[in-house]
N, C-alpha and C positions, 0 to 999 in steps of 0.2 A: 533370419531367424522370424518366425511370427511371433505375437505375443502369446498364443496358446501354446506354443512349443518350449517359449521362454518361462513360462508360468506367469501368474497373477502380476500386475505392476505393484509394486511395494512404495506405499504411501506414508509420508509423516503429515500429522496434522499440529499445527501452531496456532494456538488460539488461547488468550487468557480466562475464558469463560469456560468451565467444566461442562457445563450443559450443552452449549454450543459444541464442544469436542464431542461428546458422547452421540449428539445428533448426528454431526458427520460421520463418525465412525460407523453408526448403524446403517446411514446411508451408502457408504463406500462398500463396507464389509457385505452389503447385499447385493453387489455386483460380482458375477464371478469371475472378473478379470482383475478386479481390483483388492488389494489389501493392506490395511492400515498396521503397520508394524511398530508404531510408537507415536506418543503424543507430548507435545511441549507446551508450557504454560506462558511463556516470555521469549523474547526475541534471542536473548543470549542462550536460553536452554534449546531453543529451536537450532541454531547455528551449531552447538555442540553434539545434538541429536543427528543432524544432518551429516556432519563431518564424519562422524563415528560410524553411522549407519549405512550409509551412501544408498538411500532410497533413489526410486526412478523419478519420483515427484515429490515436492515439499508443498503442502498446502498453507500459505503464510497469511496471517491476519495482519491488517495494516496498523492498528495501533493496539499497544498492549498498556491497559491501566493507565493511559494518559500521561501528562508530561511528569518526568521524575521517575517514571517506573521502568527505565533501563532502555535500550535500543529499541526502534520501532521496527515496523516490517521492511520498510525501505532500506535501512541500515543493514537489517539481517540479510536481506536480498543480496546488496554490494558485498557482504564479508564471503557469503556463499560463491558468487561469481568468482572470487579469488581463492576460497579454501575448498570447494567442492564445485568445479566447473560442470562437471558431468551431470550434476542433478537439476532438473527442470524445476523452478518455482512459479507456483501460479498464485497470484494474490487473492484473497477471498475476504471480501470487507462489505460494508455498509454504504459505503462512500463511493460515488461516480463522479466527482468532480474532475475536470479536466487536468488540474494542477497534479492530483493524486495519481490518476491514470499514466500521464506523461512521465511523472517521477518513477513509478514501478517499473515502466518498460525500458527508461533510461538506466535503471539501475540493474536490468537484467531479467526481468520477470518474463516468462513465457506464457503467461495469461492472466487475466483480470475478470474475476467474476464477482456477482453480487450474493450475500448472503440470502437475500430475498428473492432470488431469481429461482427458477425450476431447477429440480435436480439433474435434469437432462442436461442443461447448460454446464452444470459442474462436471458431471461426467465427461463430457465433450472436451472440456477444457483440459483435464487431467489426462486423457487418452492423448488429445492432441499435444501437449506439451511433452509428453513422454515421447512421442513419435517426431519431435522438432518442429511441431506446427504451432502457430501462435492462437490461443484460444481466447477469445474476447467477447464478454457479455454485449448485447445490443447498446446496453447504456456507455459502455466503455468505448464502443466503436463511434456512438454519436459524440461522446466527449472529443475523441480524436478528430471527428471530421469539424467540429466547432473550432478545434485548436488551428487547424489548416486555415479554415475560413476568416477566423478572426484572432490571429494571434496576439493581438495588440491587448486583448482583454486577460491573458495568461499571466498570473502572478510567477515572476522569478523565485527560484529557492531562497533568495535573501529577503526578498519582499515578503515571503510567507512567514520568515522567521519573525520580521519587524512586526507584522499582523498578530502573531502570536504573543510577543511581548506586550504589544498594546492592550490585548485580552487580559493580561495579567495586572493591568493598570500602571505598567511603567511610563515614565515621561521620558522626553527625548534624550535626556541626559543620561539615564540609566539604560535606556535602550544602546545608546553609543557605546557605553561602559560594557554591557553584556556581550556585544559584538564585535568590539573592538574597532569601533569606527568613529569619525568625527560627527558631532551633533549636525554639521551642515549636511553630512552624507545621508544621516537618517532622515533629515528634512527632505531632502531630495528623492529619497526611496517613499516617503509619505506621499508627496505630491503624486508620484507614479502610481502608488495603489490607489489613491483617491480617483484618479483619472480610469484607472483599469476597472474598477468597482462601481466606478459611476455613482460616487458617494461624495460628501463634503465634509465629513467629520470623524473623530476616532471612533465612537460608538457605532456609528452607521458603517464603517469598513469592518468593524469586528462582526457585526450581525449580517453582513452581506457574505464575509467570509464562511460563516457558519452555514449560511442558506446554500453556499455552493458546494459544500462538502470539502473546503479547503482546510477549514480549521475545526476542530471538536472542543467544546466546552466540558470540562469535567468538575 
């Protein structure tokens, strides 16, 4: 059945900024084959809405209000992969770091586009995801190419957690307690983080992680 025969593609928007949601709704509703049916302002609300309404595509923000604001977009995608596997999720974010692109795709995202990109990229990603294709912004493709060419620069999920706690000012012992690790293991992670980010101290590691889009300071 063609998209025209089946009706417009039903889309849910998930972003913690009302102005962003309004702009996205205006863009998407301006396309005759796209129809925004609901909006969510948090990761938890997005999961609940998508499971209940079963849209064709969910547009998911990467971060909702910073640390402590509930689940992020990656976790929301993981939950939807289990609870609403028929819904295609497209990550819509301001960040194009390799770590974020890889994590989103590994979680089950069918697209990764940037908020600063042209509307045509967004439309293409939504339509492609609904059709079973993978829609990636050029920046995301570049990030994946970099991952293949130089995988040793990619931070692991655990290393990203360590850097986030570094940014909060935690020492090695506090990080170890927060992550249920030994201090020796934390030190090992830090050595690897410094090598991959090409830095030699904690402050520089945080700064470089922010520059790459791996970490957001709020």
